[in-house]
C-alpha positions in Angstrom: 32.2 53.2 14.6 35.4 54.2 16.3 37.3 51.6 14.2 36.0 53.1 11.0 37.2 56.5 11.9 40.5 55.2 13.2 41.2 53.4 10.0 40.5 56.4 7.8 42.4 58.8 10.0 45.5 56.6 9.9 45.7 56.3 6.2 43.3 53.6 5.0 41.7 54.3 1.7 39.4 51.2 2.0 38.1 49.2 5.0 36.7 45.6 4.9 33.8 45.2 7.3 31.1 42.7 7.9 29.0 42.2 4.8 26.2 40.0 5.9 22.9 41.2 4.3 21.8 42.7 7.7 25.1 44.6 8.1 25.3 46.4 4.7 23.0 49.3 5.4 24.2 50.1 8.9 27.8 49.9 7.9 27.2 52.1 4.8 25.5 54.7 7.1 28.4 54.6 9.5 31.0 55.1 6.7 28.9 57.9 5.2 28.8 59.7 8.6 32.6 59.1 9.2 33.6 60.4 5.8 31.4 63.4 6.1 32.9 64.3 9.5 36.1 66.2 10.0 38.8 63.6 9.7 42.3 64.4 10.9 44.2 62.6 8.1 47.9 63.2 7.2 48.1 60.8 4.2 46.5 61.9 1.0 43.7 59.9 -0.5 45.0 57.6 -3.3 41.8 55.7 -4.2 
């Protein structure tokens, strides 16, 4: 979870994470939570 937030706060528009069938739902939930939280992001979104 910390890595997801770190990536988005430091300019990533996309992240590549584990995509085994048992990882998709938990990872999607983490990304949703991170993107809905208050991110401290200097770089604009380009994607």
